[in-house]
C-alpha positions in Angstrom: 66.8 -71.8 40.7 63.7 -73.0 42.6 61.3 -72.9 39.7 60.9 -72.5 35.9 59.6 -69.0 36.6 62.8 -68.1 38.4 64.7 -69.4 35.5 62.7 -67.3 33.0 63.5 -64.2 35.0 67.2 -64.9 35.0 67.1 -65.9 31.3 65.2 -62.8 30.4 67.9 -60.6 32.0 70.7 -62.5 30.3 69.1 -62.6 26.9 70.1 -59.2 25.6 73.3 -58.4 27.4 75.0 -56.6 24.5 78.7 -56.7 25.2 81.8 -55.4 23.5 82.8 -57.3 20.4 84.4 -57.2 17.0 85.1 -59.5 14.1 88.0 -60.6 12.0 86.9 -59.6 8.5 89.2 -62.1 6.8 87.7 -65.0 8.9 84.1 -64.6 7.9 82.4 -66.3 5.0 82.4 -64.1 2.0 79.1 -62.4 1.4 77.6 -61.0 -1.8 78.0 -57.3 -2.6 75.7 -55.0 -0.8 73.3 -52.9 -2.9 73.1 -49.2 -2.4 69.8 -47.8 -0.9 67.5 -45.9 -3.1 67.7 -42.9 -0.8 70.7 -42.1 1.5 69.7 -41.3 5.1 71.3 -39.5 8.0 71.4 -42.1 10.8 72.2 -41.5 14.4 73.2 -44.7 16.3 73.2 -44.5 20.0 76.0 -46.9 21.0 77.4 -48.4 17.8 80.7 -49.8 18.9 79.6 -52.8 21.0 78.2 -56.0 19.6 75.3 -55.3 17.2 76.2 -51.7 16.6 79.3 -52.4 14.4 77.3 -54.6 12.2 74.7 -51.9 11.8 77.3 -49.3 11.0 79.1 -51.4 8.4 75.9 -52.3 6.6 74.5 -48.7 6.7 77.8 -47.3 5.3 77.8 -50.0 2.6 74.2 -49.0 1.7 75.3 -45.4 1.2 74.0 -43.8 4.4 75.7 -41.2 6.5 76.2 -42.4 10.1 76.7 -40.5 13.4 77.6 -42.4 16.6 76.8 -41.2 20.1 78.4 -42.9 23.0 80.9 -42.5 25.9 83.9 -43.0 23.7 85.2 -45.8 25.8 84.3 -49.0 23.9 86.4 -49.5 20.8 86.7 -45.7 20.2 88.9 -46.1 17.2 86.7 -48.6 15.4 85.2 -46.2 12.9 87.7 -43.3 12.4 85.8 -41.9 9.4 82.4 -41.8 11.1 81.2 -38.7 13.0 81.5 -39.4 16.7 79.5 -37.5 19.4 80.7 -38.1 23.0 78.3 -38.1 25.9 76.3 -40.5 28.1 72.7 -41.4 28.8 72.9 -40.3 32.4 72.4 -36.6 31.6 75.2 -35.6 29.2 73.3 -35.2 26.0 74.7 -31.8 25.1 76.5 -33.1 21.9 73.1 -34.1 20.4 71.6 -30.7 20.5 71.2 -28.5 17.4 71.6 -31.4 14.9 69.1 -33.3 12.7 68.8 -36.9 11.5 66.4 -38.9 9.5 66.4 -41.7 12.0 67.7 -42.6 15.5 68.6 -46.2 16.4 68.7 -46.8 20.1 70.7 -49.9 20.9 71.9 -49.9 24.5 69.1 -48.4 26.6 67.8 -50.5 29.4 66.3 -47.8 31.6 63.1 -45.9 30.6 64.7 -42.7 31.7 67.4 -43.0 29.2 64.9 -43.4 26.4 62.6 -40.7 27.7 65.5 -38.1 28.0 67.0 -38.9 24.6 63.7 -39.3 22.7 62.3 -36.1 24.1 65.4 -34.2 23.2 65.4 -35.6 19.6 61.6 -35.6 18.8 61.9 -32.5 16.7 65.4 -33.4 15.4 64.6 -36.8 13.8 61.7 -38.3 11.8 62.0 -41.9 13.0 63.0 -43.6 16.3 64.1 -47.2 16.5 64.3 -48.9 19.9 66.0 -52.2 20.2 64.0 -54.0 22.9 63.8 -57.7 23.8 61.4 -60.6 23.9 62.0 -60.6 27.6 59.3 -57.9 27.8 56.6 -60.6 27.6 55.1 -61.5 31.0 54.1 -65.0 30.1 56.2 -67.3 27.8 54.3 -70.5 28.6 52.4 -70.4 25.4 54.0 -71.4 22.0 53.7 -69.1 18.9 53.2 -65.9 20.9 53.1 -62.8 18.8 53.6 -59.1 19.3 50.1 -58.7 20.8 51.0 -60.7 23.9 50.9 -58.9 27.3 54.2 -57.4 28.5 55.6 -57.4 32.0 54.8 -54.6 34.5 56.5 -53.3 37.5 55.1 -51.9 40.8 57.6 -49.1 41.0 58.5 -47.7 37.6 61.2 -45.5 39.1 63.3 -48.6 39.9 66.6 -48.5 38.1 68.3 -51.6 39.4 68.6 -54.1 36.6 67.8 -57.6 37.7 66.1 -60.7 36.3 63.0 -59.5 38.0 63.0 -55.9 36.6 64.8 -56.2 33.2 61.8 -57.1 31.0 59.4 -54.7 32.6 61.8 -51.8 32.4 62.4 -52.5 28.7 58.6 -52.5 28.2 58.4 -49.1 29.9 61.3 -47.9 27.7 59.3 -49.0 24.6 56.4 -46.7 25.8 58.8 -43.8 26.2 59.9 -44.2 22.6 56.3 -44.4 21.3 55.3 -41.4 23.5 58.0 -39.1 22.1 57.6 -40.4 18.5 53.9 -41.2 18.1 53.3 -43.1 14.9 57.0 -42.8 14.1 58.5 -45.4 16.5 59.8 -48.9 15.5 60.2 -51.3 18.3 62.3 -54.4 17.7 62.2 -57.3 20.1 65.1 -59.6 19.5 65.6 -63.0 21.0 69.1 -64.4 21.8 71.5 -62.5 19.6 74.5 -64.6 18.4 77.5 -64.6 16.0 80.9 -63.1 15.7 81.5 -60.4 18.3 79.4 -61.9 21.1 81.5 -62.2 24.2 78.7 -63.8 26.3 79.5 -67.1 24.6 75.8 -68.1 24.9 76.0 -69.6 21.4 79.8 -69.7 21.0 80.1 -72.5 23.6 78.6 -75.0 21.2 80.8 -74.5 18.1 83.9 -74.4 20.4 82.8 -77.5 22.4 81.8 -79.4 19.3 85.1 -78.8 17.5 87.0 -80.3 20.4 85.0 -83.5 19.9 84.4 -86.5 22.1 81.2 -87.2 24.1 79.2 -84.0 24.5 76.6 -83.5 27.2 73.5 -82.5 25.3 70.4 -81.1 27.0 66.8 -82.4 27.0 65.6 -84.3 24.0 66.8 -83.9 20.3 63.4 -82.4 19.4 63.5 -79.5 21.9 63.1 -76.2 20.1 65.8 -73.4 20.0 65.7 -69.9 18.8 68.3 -67.2 18.1 69.3 -64.6 15.6 72.7 -63.8 14.0 73.6 -60.3 14.9 74.3 -59.5 11.2 70.8 -60.6 10.2 69.3 -58.5 12.9 71.4 -55.4 12.2 71.0 -55.5 8.4 67.2 -56.0 8.7 67.0 -53.0 11.0 68.7 -50.8 8.5 66.4 -52.0 5.7 63.4 -51.3 8.0 64.4 -47.7 8.5 64.9 -47.3 4.8 61.3 -48.2 4.4 60.2 -45.9 7.3 58.6 -48.9 9.0 56.9 -48.5 12.4 55.3 -50.7 15.0 56.4 -53.7 17.0 58.3 -56.8 15.7 59.6 -59.9 17.3 63.1 -60.6 15.8 64.4 -64.0 16.6 64.8 -67.0 14.4 65.2 -69.0 12.3 62.3 -68.7 10.0 61.2 -72.3 10.4 61.3 -74.3 13.7 64.8 -75.6 14.6 65.5 -78.3 17.1 68.5 -78.5 19.4 69.6 -81.6 17.6 69.4 -79.8 14.2 71.5 -77.0 15.7 74.2 -79.2 17.2 74.5 -81.5 14.2 74.4 -78.4 11.9 77.3 -76.9 13.8 79.2 -80.2 13.7 78.9 -80.2 9.9 81.2 -77.2 9.6 84.0 -79.0 11.6 85.8 -82.2 11.2 84.9 -83.2 14.8 84.2 -86.7 16.0 81.7 -85.3 18.5 79.1 -87.7 19.9 76.0 -86.2 21.5 74.6 -87.8 24.7 71.1 -86.6 25.4 70.4 -86.1 29.1 66.8 -85.3 30.2 66.0 -82.0 31.9 64.9 -83.4 35.2 68.3 -85.2 35.6 70.2 -82.0 34.6 68.2 -80.1 37.2 69.0 -82.6 39.9 72.7 -82.2 39.0 72.3 -78.3 39.2 73.1 -78.0 35.5 70.9 -75.1 34.5 69.4 -74.1 31.1 70.8 -71.0 29.4 73.7 -70.9 31.8 75.4 -74.3 31.7 73.5 -75.4 28.6 73.3 -72.3 26.5 70.5 -71.6 23.9 68.4 -74.4 25.3 65.4 -74.0 27.6 63.2 -77.0 28.5 59.9 -76.6 26.5 57.5 -77.2 29.4 55.6 -75.4 32.1 56.4 -71.7 32.4 59.0 -71.9 29.6 57.0 -73.9 27.1 56.9 -71.0 24.6 60.2 -69.4 25.3 61.8 -70.9 22.2 58.7 -70.8 20.1 58.1 -67.0 19.6 56.3 -66.1 16.4 58.4 -64.2 13.9 55.8 -64.2 11.1 55.3 -60.4 11.2 59.1 -59.7 10.8 59.5 -62.3 8.1 56.6 -60.6 6.2 58.6 -57.4 6.4 61.8 -58.8 4.9 63.7 -60.4 7.9 66.0 -63.0 6.4 68.3 -65.5 7.9 71.7 -66.7 6.8 72.4 -70.5 7.0 73.3 -71.9 10.4 76.6 -73.0 8.8 77.5 -69.4 8.2 76.8 -68.4 11.8 78.6 -71.4 13.2 81.7 -71.0 11.1 81.9 -67.2 11.5 81.5 -67.6 15.3 84.2 -70.2 15.5 86.6 -68.3 13.3 86.1 -65.2 15.3 86.6 -67.1 18.6 90.0 -68.1 17.4 91.0 -64.5 17.0 90.3 -63.7 20.7 92.9 -63.4 23.4 94.1 -66.7 24.7 92.6 -66.1 28.2 89.2 -65.6 26.7 89.5 -68.8 24.6 90.6 -70.7 27.7 87.6 -69.7 29.8 84.3 -69.2 28.1 81.7 -67.0 29.7 78.9 -69.5 29.3 78.6 -73.3 29.3 79.5 -76.1 31.5 83.2 -76.7 32.5 84.9 -79.7 31.0 85.4 -81.2 34.5 81.8 -80.8 35.4 80.6 -82.1 32.1 82.6 -85.3 32.7 81.1 -85.7 36.2 77.5 -85.3 34.9 78.0 -87.7 32.0 79.5 -90.3 34.4 76.5 -89.9 36.7 74.1 -90.2 33.8 75.7 -93.4 32.5 75.8 -94.8 36.0 72.1 -94.2 36.4 71.3 -95.7 33.0 73.4 -98.7 33.9 71.7 -99.1 37.2 68.3 -98.9 35.5 69.3 -101.6 33.1 70.6 -103.9 35.8 67.5 -103.4 37.8 65.3 -104.4 34.9 
């Protein structure tokens, strides 16, 4: 990556890759009983069996709503046997959606404006409310801390482009937002999540840290202890979305977290607290990591150096969402649930995480760092 701007493009594309997941119900921290909603709704969820979808479905059902799923029937098709399932795809097969009515549509997986346009236009007279799950990657400039929902979004020269890359991802999501608002004027809710984490996330962009910390020993830790990080537990996001549709909320909301600023050190030590690990964190500055080709977000997940083009990447304002009831479970809950879920995964997935630095490379970089520090001390 030749510049921080190149990194931001790659990170933006990676941020909301929503992959197939699940969770071991017995492994999660016990949660309080869920209250019934004052008015049951008919909810259509586009997707629903991947990562955030199952959390939405479980919470909506517990709140007393009637849920319908629309998807290809290929991802976890047996996950919700008692929920109405409509089969189709966003590339033109929307037939099963015709002639039905819902109170609200929640659009989770759409990345192309055409998908949103076709679906929203079809459903604009069949539903009262449209929710589009977007991303903070829509913002064109993340160099400024505390950016809110009024910040400028990315644009693209050719809006017909459908190849998803780090260059096009955010701009296409921004166009998709407009399609939702066009079909449902005054009735669209746009949610812009940051990094979504927790049980069920196969990208391992947060999971790397609980898994690595539990193993113990010296841990390559990026930047400085004070560098900010932001993420949101998929369960917090999903449950808040359901509560928002119960209130018929509209408009645009950033949805990352936590509520108060969190540093990378607080995150790592907070994760360590739910283990019996002897982990020791060795902080390695961003310039040295770059010289070693250890990249933010990819090899050092969650973390982005807070300077230059990325100074505001982990300092997005969530004041508007918090004012509308977005709540956050403790970091300990997210860390433990993620670690417990990881241990239920197939052995080959446990052996090779999808994100993070390899053990061999971590050892090499730490050795180079210590050698440099020793040389500096000797030179003094």
